[in-house]
C-alpha positions as CSV (number, residue, x, y, z in Angstrom):
1,M,0.0,0.0,0.0
2,S,2.9,2.4,0.8
3,F,4.2,1.8,-2.7
4,F,1.0,2.9,-4.3
5,K,0.6,5.9,-2.0
6,K,4.0,7.1,-3.0
7,N,3.2,6.8,-6.7
8,I,-0.1,8.7,-6.2
9,S,1.8,11.5,-4.4
10,I,4.2,11.7,-7.3
11,T,1.2,12.0,-9.7
12,A,-0.2,14.8,-7.6
13,M,3.1,16.6,-7.9
14,G,3.0,16.1,-11.6
15,G,-0.4,17.9,-11.6
16,L,1.0,20.8,-9.7
17,M,3.8,21.1,-12.2
18,L,1.1,21.0,-14.9
19,S,-0.6,23.9,-13.3
20,L,2.6,25.8,-13.2
21,A,3.1,25.0,-16.9
22,V,-0.3,26.4,-17.7
23,D,0.6,29.7,-15.9
24,A,3.8,29.8,-17.8
25,A,2.0,29.4,-21.1
26,K,-0.1,32.5,-20.4
27,A,3.0,34.5,-19.9
28,E,4.2,34.6,-23.4
29,E,7.2,36.8,-22.5
30,N,8.5,33.9,-20.5
31,V,7.6,31.2,-23.0
32,S,11.2,30.5,-24.0
33,Q,12.1,29.9,-20.4
34,V,9.3,27.3,-19.5
35,K,10.6,23.9,-18.7
36,L,8.1,21.0,-18.6
37,P,8.4,18.6,-15.7
38,P,8.6,14.8,-16.2
39,V,5.3,13.0,-16.2
40,F,4.7,9.8,-14.1
41,V,2.2,7.3,-15.5
42,F,1.3,3.7,-14.4
43,E,1.1,0.6,-16.4
44,L,0.0,-3.0,-15.6
45,V,2.8,-5.6,-15.2
46,E,2.3,-9.2,-16.4
47,N,1.9,-11.9,-13.7
48,Q,5.3,-12.9,-12.4
49,G,4.2,-16.3,-11.0
50,L,2.3,-15.1,-7.9
51,A,-1.2,-16.6,-7.8
52,N,-4.1,-14.1,-8.1
53,I,-1.8,-11.1,-7.7
54,A,-1.3,-8.3,-10.4
55,L,1.2,-5.5,-10.2
56,I,1.2,-1.9,-11.5
57,R,4.5,-0.1,-11.9
58,P,5.2,3.6,-12.5
59,R,6.8,4.8,-15.7
60,V,8.4,8.3,-16.3
61,I,7.7,10.1,-19.6
62,A,10.3,12.9,-20.3
63,P,8.7,16.0,-22.0
64,D,10.1,17.9,-25.0
65,N,11.3,21.2,-23.5
66,N,11.8,22.7,-27.0
67,L,8.0,23.2,-27.4
68,R,6.7,26.7,-28.1
69,P,3.4,28.1,-26.9
70,G,1.3,26.1,-29.3
71,G,3.2,23.0,-28.5
72,I,2.9,23.7,-24.8
73,V,-0.9,23.8,-25.0
74,S,-0.9,20.6,-26.9
75,G,1.5,19.1,-24.4
76,I,-0.7,20.3,-21.5
77,A,-3.7,18.6,-23.2
78,G,-1.7,15.4,-23.5
79,L,-0.7,15.7,-19.8
80,L,-4.4,16.0,-18.9
81,T,-5.1,12.9,-20.9
82,L,-2.3,11.1,-19.1
83,G,-3.6,12.3,-15.8
84,Q,-7.0,10.8,-16.5
85,E,-5.4,7.6,-17.5
86,N,-3.4,7.6,-14.3
87,R,-6.6,8.1,-12.3
88,N,-8.2,5.2,-14.2
89,L,-5.1,3.0,-13.5
90,I,-5.2,4.0,-9.8
91,S,-8.8,2.9,-9.7
92,E,-7.9,-0.4,-11.3
93,N,-5.0,-0.7,-8.9
94,R,-7.4,-0.4,-6.0
95,Q,-9.5,-3.2,-7.4
96,V,-6.4,-5.3,-8.0
97,I,-5.3,-4.6,-4.4
98,N,-8.7,-5.7,-3.1
99,N,-8.5,-8.8,-5.2
100,N,-5.0,-9.5,-3.9
101,T,-6.2,-9.0,-0.3
102,T,-9.0,-11.5,-0.9
103,A,-6.6,-14.0,-2.6
104,I,-4.1,-13.5,0.3
105,G,-6.9,-14.3,2.8
106,Q,-7.8,-17.4,0.9
107,N,-4.1,-18.4,0.7
108,R,-3.8,-17.9,4.5
109,T,-6.8,-20.3,5.0
110,S,-5.3,-22.9,2.7
111,I,-1.9,-22.5,4.4
112,S,-3.5,-22.9,7.8
113,T,-5.3,-26.0,6.6
114,N,-2.1,-27.4,5.1
115,A,-0.1,-26.5,8.3
116,K,-2.7,-28.5,10.3
117,G,-2.2,-31.5,8.0
118,V,1.6,-31.2,8.4
119,A,1.1,-31.1,12.2
120,D,-1.1,-34.1,12.1
121,N,1.6,-35.9,10.0
122,K,4.2,-34.9,12.6
123,A,2.0,-36.3,15.4
124,A,1.4,-39.6,13.4
125,I,5.1,-39.9,12.6
126,G,5.9,-39.3,16.3
127,R,3.5,-42.1,17.3
128,N,5.0,-44.3,14.7
129,S,8.5,-43.5,15.9
130,G,7.5,-44.6,19.4
131,R,6.1,-47.8,18.1
132,I,9.2,-48.4,16.0
133,D,11.4,-47.8,19.0
134,T,9.3,-50.4,20.9
135,N,9.6,-52.8,18.1
136,A,13.4,-52.2,17.9
137,K,13.6,-53.0,21.7
138,G,11.5,-56.1,21.1
139,V,13.8,-57.2,18.3
140,A,16.9,-56.6,20.5
141,D,15.3,-58.7,23.3
142,N,14.5,-61.4,20.7
143,K,18.2,-61.3,19.6
144,T,19.3,-61.9,23.2
145,A,16.9,-64.8,23.7
146,I,17.9,-66.3,20.3
147,G,21.6,-66.0,21.3
148,Q,20.9,-67.9,24.5
149,N,18.8,-70.5,22.8
150,S,21.3,-70.9,19.9
151,G,20.3,-73.4,17.3
152,R,17.1,-74.5,19.0
153,I,14.7,-71.8,18.0
154,D,15.2,-71.6,14.3
155,A,11.5,-71.0,13.7
156,N,11.6,-68.0,16.1
157,A,14.7,-66.7,14.5
158,K,12.9,-66.7,11.1
159,G,9.9,-64.9,12.6
160,V,12.2,-62.2,14.1
161,A,14.0,-61.9,10.7
162,D,10.6,-61.4,9.0
163,N,9.6,-58.8,11.6
164,R,12.9,-57.0,11.1
165,A,12.4,-56.9,7.3
166,A,8.8,-55.6,7.8
167,I,10.1,-52.9,10.2
168,G,12.7,-52.0,7.7
169,Q,10.1,-51.6,5.1
170,N,8.0,-49.4,7.4
171,S,11.1,-47.3,8.2
172,D,11.7,-46.8,4.5
173,R,8.0,-45.8,4.0
174,I,8.1,-43.5,7.0
175,D,11.3,-41.9,5.7
176,A,9.6,-41.5,2.3
177,N,6.6,-39.9,4.1
178,A,8.9,-37.5,6.0
179,K,10.6,-36.5,2.8
180,G,7.2,-36.0,1.3
181,V,6.2,-33.7,4.2
182,A,9.5,-31.7,3.8
183,D,8.9,-31.4,0.1
184,N,5.3,-30.2,0.9
185,R,6.8,-27.5,3.2
186,A,9.2,-26.3,0.5
187,A,6.5,-26.3,-2.1
188,I,4.1,-24.3,0.2
189,G,6.8,-21.7,0.8
190,Q,7.8,-21.4,-2.8
191,N,4.4,-21.4,-4.5
192,S,1.0,-21.0,-2.9
193,G,-0.5,-22.3,-6.1
194,Q,0.7,-25.8,-5.2
195,I,-1.3,-25.9,-1.9
196,D,-4.1,-28.0,-3.4
197,A,-1.5,-30.5,-4.7
198,N,0.2,-30.5,-1.3
199,A,-3.2,-31.0,0.5
200,K,-3.7,-34.1,-1.7
201,G,-0.2,-35.3,-0.8
202,V,-1.0,-34.8,2.9
203,A,-4.1,-36.9,2.5
204,D,-2.1,-39.6,0.8
205,N,0.5,-39.4,3.6
206,K,-2.3,-39.8,6.1
207,A,-3.6,-42.9,4.3
208,A,0.0,-44.3,4.1
209,I,0.6,-43.6,7.8
210,G,-2.7,-45.3,8.6
211,R,-1.6,-48.4,6.7
212,N,1.8,-48.3,8.4
213,S,0.1,-48.0,11.8
214,G,-1.8,-51.2,11.1
215,R,1.3,-53.0,10.0
216,I,3.3,-51.7,13.0
217,D,0.5,-53.0,15.4
218,A,0.7,-56.4,13.6
219,N,4.5,-56.4,14.0
220,A,4.2,-55.5,17.7
221,K,1.8,-58.4,18.2
222,G,4.2,-60.7,16.3
223,V,7.1,-59.6,18.5
224,A,4.9,-60.2,21.6
225,D,4.0,-63.7,20.3
226,N,7.6,-64.4,19.7
227,K,8.5,-63.4,23.2
228,T,5.9,-65.7,24.6
229,A,7.0,-68.6,22.4
230,I,10.6,-67.9,23.3
231,G,9.7,-68.1,27.0
232,R,7.9,-71.4,26.5
233,N,10.9,-72.7,24.5
234,S,13.3,-71.6,27.2
235,G,11.5,-73.8,29.8
236,R,11.3,-76.7,27.4
237,I,15.0,-76.3,26.4
238,D,16.0,-76.4,30.1
239,T,13.9,-79.5,30.6
240,N,15.5,-81.1,27.5
241,A,19.0,-80.1,28.6
242,K,18.4,-81.9,32.0
243,G,17.0,-84.9,30.1
244,V,20.0,-84.9,27.8
245,A,22.4,-84.8,30.8
246,D,20.5,-87.7,32.4
247,N,20.6,-89.6,29.2
248,R,24.3,-89.1,28.9
249,A,24.8,-90.5,32.4
250,A,22.6,-93.4,31.7
251,I,24.3,-94.0,28.3
252,S,27.7,-94.0,30.1
253,Q,26.4,-96.6,32.6
254,N,24.8,-98.7,29.8
255,R,28.0,-98.5,27.8
256,G,29.8,-100.4,30.6
257,R,27.0,-102.9,30.9
258,I,26.9,-103.3,27.1
259,N,30.6,-104.1,27.0
260,A,30.1,-106.7,29.7
261,N,27.1,-108.1,27.9
262,A,29.1,-108.2,24.6
263,A,31.8,-110.4,26.3
264,G,29.0,-112.6,27.7
265,V,27.3,-112.8,24.4
266,A,30.6,-113.8,22.7
267,S,31.0,-116.5,25.3
268,N,27.4,-117.6,24.9
269,R,27.9,-117.8,21.1
270,A,30.9,-120.1,21.5
271,A,28.9,-122.2,24.0
272,I,25.9,-122.2,21.7
273,R,28.0,-123.3,18.8
274,Q,29.3,-126.2,20.9
275,N,25.8,-127.0,22.1
276,S,24.5,-126.8,18.5
277,A,27.1,-129.4,17.5
278,A,26.2,-131.6,20.5
279,I,22.5,-131.1,19.8
280,S,23.0,-132.0,16.2
281,A,24.9,-135.2,17.2
282,L,22.3,-135.9,19.9
283,G,19.6,-135.4,17.3
284,Q,21.3,-137.9,15.0
285,R,21.4,-140.4,18.0
286,V,17.8,-139.7,18.9
287,D,16.8,-140.2,15.3
288,G,18.7,-143.6,15.5
289,L,17.0,-144.4,18.8
290,Q,13.7,-143.4,17.4
291,G,14.2,-145.8,14.5
292,Q,15.2,-148.5,17.0
293,I,12.2,-147.7,19.2
294,N,9.9,-147.8,16.2
295,S,11.4,-151.1,15.2
296,A,11.2,-152.5,18.7
297,R,7.6,-151.3,19.0
298,K,6.7,-153.0,15.7
299,E,8.4,-156.2,16.8
300,A,6.7,-156.0,20.3
301,R,3.3,-155.5,18.8
302,A,4.0,-158.3,16.3
303,G,5.1,-160.6,19.1
304,A,2.0,-159.8,21.1
305,A,-0.1,-160.5,18.0
306,N,1.7,-163.8,17.5
307,A,1.2,-164.7,21.1
308,A,-2.5,-164.0,20.8
309,A,-2.7,-166.1,17.7
310,L,-0.8,-169.0,19.3
311,S,-2.9,-168.8,22.5
312,G,-6.0,-169.4,20.4
313,L,-4.9,-172.9,19.2
314,R,-6.9,-175.9,20.7
315,Y,-6.1,-179.6,20.2
316,D,-8.1,-182.8,20.6
317,N,-7.2,-184.5,23.9
318,R,-8.7,-187.9,23.0
319,P,-6.2,-190.8,23.2
320,G,-4.4,-191.6,20.0
321,K,-5.8,-188.6,18.2
322,V,-3.7,-186.2,16.1
323,S,-5.3,-182.7,15.6
324,I,-4.5,-179.6,13.7
325,A,-5.5,-176.1,15.0
326,T,-5.4,-172.6,13.5
327,G,-5.8,-169.2,15.1
328,V,-5.5,-165.5,14.5
329,G,-4.5,-162.7,16.8
330,G,-3.8,-159.0,16.8
331,F,-2.4,-156.2,18.9
332,K,-2.4,-152.4,18.2
333,G,-2.6,-152.7,14.4
334,S,-0.4,-155.8,14.1
335,T,-2.1,-159.0,13.0
336,A,-0.7,-162.6,13.1
337,L,-1.8,-166.1,11.9
338,A,-1.0,-169.3,13.8
339,A,-1.2,-173.0,13.1
340,G,-0.3,-176.0,15.1
341,I,-0.5,-179.8,15.4
342,G,-1.1,-181.9,18.5
343,Y,-1.1,-185.6,19.5
344,T,-2.4,-187.4,22.5
345,S,-1.0,-190.9,23.3
346,K,-3.3,-193.8,23.6
347,N,-2.9,-194.2,27.2
348,E,-3.3,-190.5,27.6
349,N,-0.1,-190.1,29.6
350,A,1.7,-188.0,27.0
351,R,0.7,-185.1,24.9
352,Y,2.7,-183.4,22.1
353,N,2.2,-180.2,20.2
354,V,4.0,-177.9,17.7
355,S,2.7,-174.5,16.5
356,A,3.9,-171.5,14.6
357,A,2.7,-167.9,14.1
358,Y,3.4,-165.4,11.3
359,N,3.0,-161.7,10.7
360,E,4.8,-158.8,8.8
361,A,7.5,-158.5,11.5
362,G,8.5,-162.1,11.5
363,T,7.6,-165.7,12.6
364,S,7.4,-167.2,16.0
365,W,7.0,-170.8,17.0
366,N,6.7,-173.1,20.0
367,A,6.7,-176.8,20.8
368,G,5.6,-178.6,23.9
369,A,5.0,-181.9,25.5
370,S,3.3,-182.9,28.6
371,F,3.4,-186.2,30.5
372,T,1.0,-187.6,33.1
373,L,2.9,-189.5,35.8
374,N,0.1,-191.1,37.8
């Protein structure tokens, strides 16, 4: 505003000089000594990149001081015309100033809105930083537990590695968001016309931060689950370690017993070999005895059958008679046939008989005589 007031004052001074020039024109005797003052006019300047703001700059027109009375009058008329143009430009300048004031107010509102978005981004980034620090501490705790449980919690180690990768990805995204916020600040400072684009970028950042928040919460839950699983594994590993120690002691004791048993087994093998040879020989003997037993059984049964057949023979006891008798006998599957001849003396004092029996095992016979003495 001070710039335009200064220009207006200069214009008023030009009008005063114009009045002086008119008075000088009336005094013809001093015409040759009249010097016209310079004239200040205003002209619109093209937009230099500032949104909704137009500028008006002054311009000085140097007069021709060689004019004579007729030319002076013509020059005065020209000056009057320029004065009217200046007044018109001043009016337009007031309108432009009003428009600029309105645009500046709108820009202030947009800048305030954008500043609030940036503050919200800062707050969200601060919350994420706290969660990331918590996750980093959880990862460090996991590293310590994994170091103590070396080699036995491969599954947990993989889960921690996955969490670390996810946290790294979130860090990269948060860094990208921070860079985007910084870029937004620079763009807001340099060009108010990019406020709308920055506002959209802020909205995108909010959405990305929201997504990161969900992922960070999931990572935090994964870290907590890993801690719980590591705690359970620690107890189990301690139990297993005690069991392994007990097994080692038992294995050491068993090793001595196994060595003693190995010596006994070797001795038993030698004895078993000897026994096997003896048993084989005994088996052969038993087989021989079994054959003998079977043969003896067959002969015994045949003998019993022969005896049964012979016992069935009957002779005629009448004096002077010769008789023939036959018989059959059996015993446990063995059958025998018998035949015999007998004679009784006429005085019945002597009796004679001969008999024989036959079966598959062989032949048996007998002969006998009986005498009556009184």
